[in-house]
C-alpha positions as CSV (number, residue, x, y, z in Angstrom):
1,M,0.0,0.0,0.0
2,A,2.8,2.5,0.9
3,L,4.4,1.9,-2.5
4,E,1.1,2.5,-4.3
5,I,0.7,5.8,-2.4
6,Y,4.2,6.9,-3.2
7,K,3.6,6.2,-6.9
8,K,0.5,8.4,-7.0
9,E,1.8,11.2,-4.7
10,K,5.5,11.1,-5.4
11,G,5.7,14.7,-6.4
12,L,4.2,15.8,-3.1
13,I,6.4,13.6,-0.8
14,D,9.7,15.0,0.4
15,L,10.6,12.4,2.9
16,V,9.6,8.8,3.7
17,I,9.8,7.4,7.2
18,L,10.1,3.7,7.0
19,D,10.0,0.9,9.6
20,L,12.0,-1.9,8.1
21,D,10.7,-4.3,10.8
22,M,7.2,-3.9,9.5
23,P,5.1,-6.9,8.4
24,G,4.1,-7.3,4.8
25,I,6.5,-7.1,2.0
26,G,9.3,-7.7,4.5
27,D,12.7,-6.4,5.4
28,Y,14.3,-3.9,3.1
29,R,12.3,-4.7,-0.1
30,C,10.1,-1.7,0.4
31,M,13.2,0.5,0.6
32,E,14.6,-1.1,-2.5
33,E,11.4,-0.5,-4.5
34,L,11.2,3.2,-3.3
35,L,14.8,3.7,-4.5
36,K,14.0,2.1,-7.9
37,M,11.1,4.6,-8.3
38,D,13.2,7.5,-7.2
39,P,17.0,7.2,-6.6
40,E,17.1,10.6,-5.0
41,I,14.4,9.9,-2.4
42,K,15.1,10.8,1.2
43,I,14.4,7.9,3.6
44,V,14.5,7.9,7.4
45,A,14.6,4.2,8.3
46,K,14.1,2.5,11.7
47,F,15.8,-0.9,11.9
48,G,17.4,-3.1,14.5
49,P,21.0,-4.5,14.6
50,K,20.1,-7.4,12.3
51,K,19.7,-4.8,9.5
52,A,23.4,-3.6,9.6
53,C,23.8,-4.8,6.0
54,L,21.7,-1.8,4.9
55,S,24.7,0.5,5.2
56,S,25.9,-1.2,2.0
57,M,22.8,0.2,0.3
58,G,23.6,3.8,1.3
59,A,21.9,3.9,4.7
60,S,23.7,6.0,7.3
């Protein structure tokens, strides 16, 4: 659902706040899809220690 909203409203969204422990599409797939739609998107992501590999995707 979040990805569908972003597709429709992308021009109005400046920042995405993302919980990477959310149920549904799982782990970092949502973040990957958002970055495919807009490589310049700004994302604030909440994740636990098991998500340390995300730094390799540009997370800081």
